[in-house]
C-alpha positions in Angstrom: -75.8 21.5 -43.0 -72.0 21.3 -43.3 -71.6 23.9 -40.6 -73.8 21.8 -38.2 -71.7 18.6 -38.9 -68.4 20.4 -38.2 -69.8 21.9 -35.0 -71.0 18.5 -33.8 -67.7 16.9 -34.5 -65.8 19.6 -32.7 -68.1 19.2 -29.6 -67.7 15.4 -29.7 -63.9 15.8 -29.8 -63.9 18.2 -26.9 -66.2 15.9 -24.9 -63.9 12.9 -25.6 -60.8 14.8 -24.5 -62.5 15.9 -21.3 -63.5 12.3 -20.5 -59.9 11.1 -21.2 -58.5 13.8 -19.0 -60.8 12.8 -16.1 -59.8 9.1 -16.5 -56.1 9.9 -16.5 -56.4 12.2 -13.5 -58.4 9.5 -11.6 -55.7 6.9 -12.4 -52.7 9.0 -11.3 -50.9 7.8 -8.2 -49.1 10.3 -6.1 -45.5 9.4 -5.4 -43.9 9.4 -2.0 -40.2 10.1 -1.7 -37.5 12.1 0.0 -38.0 15.8 -0.6 -35.1 16.9 1.5 -32.6 18.4 -1.0 -29.6 17.8 1.4 -30.3 14.1 1.6 -28.4 11.6 -0.5 -31.7 10.1 -1.8 -33.4 13.3 -2.6 -36.2 12.7 -5.2 -37.4 15.9 -7.0 -40.1 13.9 -8.8 -41.8 12.9 -5.6 -45.2 14.5 -4.7 -45.3 13.8 -0.9 -42.9 13.4 1.9 -42.2 9.8 2.9 -42.0 8.7 6.5 -38.4 8.6 7.7 -37.0 7.5 4.3 -34.4 10.2 3.8 -30.8 9.3 4.3 -28.0 11.7 5.0 -24.7 11.7 3.2 -21.7 10.2 4.9 -18.2 11.3 5.8 -16.3 8.3 4.4 -12.7 7.1 4.8 -11.1 4.5 2.6 -7.8 3.0 3.8 -5.2 1.4 1.5 -3.1 -1.1 3.5 0.4 -1.2 1.9 3.9 -2.5 2.4 6.6 -1.2 0.0 3.8 0.4 -2.1 2.0 -2.9 -2.6 -1.1 -4.4 -1.1 -0.4 -5.6 2.4 0.1 -9.4 3.0 1.1 -11.1 6.2 3.3 -13.5 4.1 5.5 -10.7 2.7 9.1 -10.6 3.9 10.1 -7.1 4.6 13.4 -5.4 5.4 14.2 -2.3 7.5 17.0 0.2 6.8 19.5 -2.1 8.6 18.7 -5.0 6.4 16.9 -6.9 9.2 14.0 -9.1 7.9 10.6 -9.3 9.4 6.9 -9.9 8.7 3.9 -7.9 9.9 1.6 -10.8 10.9 -1.3 -8.7 12.0 -2.3 -5.3 13.3 -5.3 -3.5 14.8 -5.6 0.1 15.8 -8.2 2.8 16.4 -8.5 6.1 14.5 -10.5 8.7 16.4 -11.7 12.3 16.2 -11.8 12.1 12.4 -12.9 15.5 11.0 -12.9 17.5 7.8 -12.9 21.3 7.8 -14.0 23.9 5.3 -11.8 26.6 3.9 -12.4 28.8 7.0 -11.1 26.0 9.2 -14.5 25.2 10.6 -15.0 21.4 11.1 -18.0 19.6 9.6 -20.2 18.4 12.4 -21.3 14.8 12.4 -24.9 13.9 13.4 -24.4 10.7 15.2 -23.2 10.9 18.8 -22.0 8.5 21.5 -22.5 8.9 25.2 -19.9 8.1 27.8 -19.1 8.4 31.5 -15.9 9.7 33.0 -15.3 10.2 36.7 -19.0 9.8 37.3 -20.0 12.5 34.9 -22.1 11.6 31.8 -21.5 13.4 28.6 -21.6 12.8 24.8 -19.5 13.6 21.7 -19.5 13.0 18.0 -19.1 9.3 17.1 -15.8 9.6 15.1 -14.2 6.3 15.9 -12.9 3.5 13.6 -11.2 0.2 14.4 -8.8 -0.6 11.6 -7.8 -4.2 10.7 -6.1 -5.7 7.6 -9.4 -6.9 6.3 -11.2 -3.5 6.7 -10.9 -0.9 3.9 -14.0 1.3 3.6 -15.5 3.1 6.5 -18.6 5.3 7.2 -17.4 7.7 9.8 -20.5 9.7 10.5 -23.6 11.2 8.8 -23.1 14.8 7.6 -25.4 17.5 6.1 -22.8 19.9 4.7 -21.4 20.4 1.2 -19.0 22.8 -0.5 -15.2 22.9 -0.5 -13.3 21.2 2.3 -9.6 21.8 2.7 -8.3 19.6 5.6 -8.7 16.1 7.0 -7.6 15.6 10.6 -7.5 12.5 12.8 -5.9 10.8 15.7 -3.9 7.6 15.4 -5.1 5.8 18.5 -7.7 7.1 21.0 -7.6 10.7 21.8 -7.1 11.8 25.4 -10.8 12.1 26.3 -11.5 8.7 24.9 -8.5 7.1 26.7 -9.8 8.6 30.0 -13.3 7.4 29.6 -14.5 4.9 32.2 -17.7 3.6 30.6 -19.0 3.9 27.0 -22.8 3.8 26.8 -23.0 2.2 23.4 -24.9 -0.6 21.8 -23.4 -4.1 21.9 -22.1 -4.1 18.3 -20.3 -0.8 18.6 -16.5 -0.9 18.4 -16.2 0.8 21.8 -18.5 -1.7 23.5 -16.8 -3.8 26.2 -17.3 -7.0 24.2 -15.6 -5.6 21.0 -13.1 -3.2 22.5 -9.5 -4.1 21.5 -7.8 -5.8 24.4 -4.7 -7.9 25.3 -4.8 -11.4 26.7 -5.1 -10.0 30.2 -8.3 -8.1 29.2 -6.6 -4.7 29.4 -8.0 -2.2 26.9 -5.7 -1.2 24.0 -5.8 1.4 21.3 -3.3 -0.4 19.0 -1.6 -3.7 18.5 1.1 -4.9 16.1 2.2 -8.5 15.7 5.5 -9.3 13.9 7.7 -12.3 13.2 11.5 -11.8 13.1 14.7 -13.6 13.8 16.0 -16.8 12.1 13.3 -18.3 9.9 10.9 -15.8 11.5 10.7 -18.1 14.6 10.6 -15.1 17.0 7.1 -13.6 17.2 6.2 -10.5 19.3 3.2 -8.4 19.9 3.6 -4.7 20.6 0.5 -3.3 22.3 -0.5 0.3 23.1 -2.6 0.8 26.2 -4.6 3.7 27.5 -1.4 5.0 29.1 0.3 5.4 25.7 -0.4 8.8 24.1 -2.0 9.3 20.7 -0.7 10.9 17.6 -2.6 13.8 15.9 -2.4 14.2 12.1 -3.5 17.0 9.9 -3.6 16.7 6.1 -4.2 19.6 3.7 -6.3 18.1 0.9 -8.9 20.1 -0.9 -12.1 18.5 -2.2 -15.4 19.9 -3.6 -18.6 18.1 -2.6 -22.0 18.8 -4.1 -25.2 18.9 -1.9 -26.4 15.4 -1.1 -23.1 13.7 -1.9 -20.7 11.9 0.5 -17.4 13.4 1.6 -14.8 10.8 0.8 -11.1 10.7 1.6 -8.6 8.0 0.8 -5.9 7.3 3.4 -2.8 5.4 2.4 -1.1 3.4 5.2 2.5 2.4 4.4 3.3 0.0 7.3 7.0 -0.4 6.5 7.3 3.2 7.8 6.6 1.8 11.3 9.9 -0.1 11.3 12.1 2.5 9.7 15.4 2.5 11.6 14.0 0.2 14.3 16.6 -2.3 15.6 14.7 -5.5 15.9 17.4 -6.9 18.1 16.6 -4.5 20.9 14.4 -5.5 23.9 10.7 -5.4 23.1 10.1 -2.4 25.3 12.5 -0.3 23.2 11.1 -1.7 20.0 7.6 -0.7 21.1 8.9 2.9 21.9 10.4 3.2 18.4 7.3 1.9 16.8 5.2 4.4 18.7 7.4 7.2 17.5 6.9 6.0 13.9 3.2 5.4 13.9 2.0 8.6 12.3 4.6 8.6 9.6 2.8 5.7 7.9 -0.1 7.8 6.8 -0.8 10.1 3.9 -3.9 11.3 2.0 -4.1 10.2 -1.6 
């Protein structure tokens, strides 16, 4: 009799566990998510692929705007090596062809591309352009799908030769290379850089030095090794020390000569942190 009761209890327990398992299985909801291990939002707990929900990591560039090692302000009174005082009232410039390379010197390829037309011939290239202003600090350059160790950052201060010789950019209206947003002077001429300063007695003399498509660019290459895990952004910090632009520049010279001296100093302002 005791044996029968134990057997019945055991069977009842097994039956109850089986029913509970069926209930739990029927209530389980499968989870959709990004199952691409290279993506920045990879979700290893997901059961099913989601529709177009994966996002790629980014090549990112942060810029620290500085004068004399401090945060840039248009109100700051600055002095060049000759003791001449001036203020940098405003600036805007393009950075282009921004690339990072691995230890073998192979550049990381960005996914996003931009099309253009030059001399009637249509083509496309990686979208590696930034328009830098005093109020801009953090930039997403392009989507990337590579990880590992990267040893160099290279970029062009201004627009590289191919970009300067482009007739038409086939871009969306909110792109920095679109005709409506392209950096221009008062006459509507396209620029790749512009610096506005105040100088003279009581800073009453203001001048704008503009760099057009006829002004050549400056290429920079920085050795700076970083290690990036799969699915993470590649991020560099670029320090821009704008007093370097005016090093040994005689502000009493004609504007044309001042612009030439500024042009020669442009790339000396930048370093990787």
